[in-house]
VOBAVO-955594 format. One line per 4 residues: for each residue x, y negated, z negated of C-alpha. Coordinates in steps of 0.1 Angstrom, whole numbers, plus 5000, padded with zeros to 4 digits. Layout:
! residues N
X Y Z; ...
***
This chain:
! residues 97
5905 2789 0921; 5880 2799 0893; 5851 2801 0918; 5871 2823 0940
5880 2846 0911; 5843 2850 0902; 5832 2857 0938; 5858 2885 0943
5873 2909 0919; 5867 2889 0887; 5831 2901 0883; 5843 2937 0886
5869 2933 0860; 5847 2914 0835; 5819 2939 0842; 5842 2968 0834
5852 2951 0802; 5816 2947 0791; 5808 2983 0799; 5838 2994 0779
5828 2971 0750; 5793 2986 0750; 5807 3022 0750; 5830 3014 0721
5802 2999 0701; 5780 3030 0708; 5807 3055 0698; 5815 3037 0665
5782 3024 0652; 5791 3022 0615; 5800 2987 0604; 5835 2981 0589
5852 2954 0570; 5889 2950 0577; 5891 2985 0591; 5874 3002 0562
5838 3016 0565; 5812 2996 0547; 5784 3009 0525; 5748 2996 0528
5751 2974 0497; 5785 2959 0505; 5793 2924 0518; 5824 2914 0537
5843 2881 0535; 5862 2875 0568; 5884 2847 0579; 5865 2828 0606
5876 2803 0632; 5896 2773 0619; 5901 2790 0585; 5864 2791 0575
5853 2821 0555; 5823 2840 0567; 5803 2864 0546; 5786 2893 0564
5764 2919 0550; 5761 2955 0561; 5728 2948 0578; 5742 2918 0597
5771 2938 0611; 5748 2967 0619; 5724 2944 0638; 5753 2928 0658
5767 2962 0666; 5732 2974 0678; 5729 2943 0700; 5763 2948 0715
5758 2985 0722; 5726 2978 0741; 5733 2945 0758; 5770 2948 0769
5765 2978 0792; 5735 2962 0809; 5754 2929 0815; 5785 2949 0826
5766 2970 0851; 5749 2939 0865; 5783 2922 0870; 5797 2953 0886
5768 2955 0910; 5769 2918 0919; 5807 2919 0922; 5806 2951 0943
5781 2935 0967; 5802 2904 0970; 5834 2923 0977; 5816 2946 1002
5801 2916 1020; 5834 2897 1021; 5852 2927 1036; 5825 2932 1062
5827 2896 1074; 5866 2896 1075; 5868 2927 1097; 5870 2921 1135
5840 2932 1155
***
């Protein structure tokens, strides 16, 4: 089932999500902590997985945002292209000659 999902429409859906994530990161490049904009000297304490606290600096958050804004659209477009080719190929083989 999972393999079938990835070979058909799954890649298109996941690709669109990655493109959307990259666009959102590009439109809002300023780091925030709990919904409030951060200043360059500020640190943020967030609740991580399993209750662990994680301390992030302004520069750390800015670096992650920069990475997401550049990498997510590239990965998304690649998944959209691969998924589109697979869907087109599967539709071409299922049509009667």
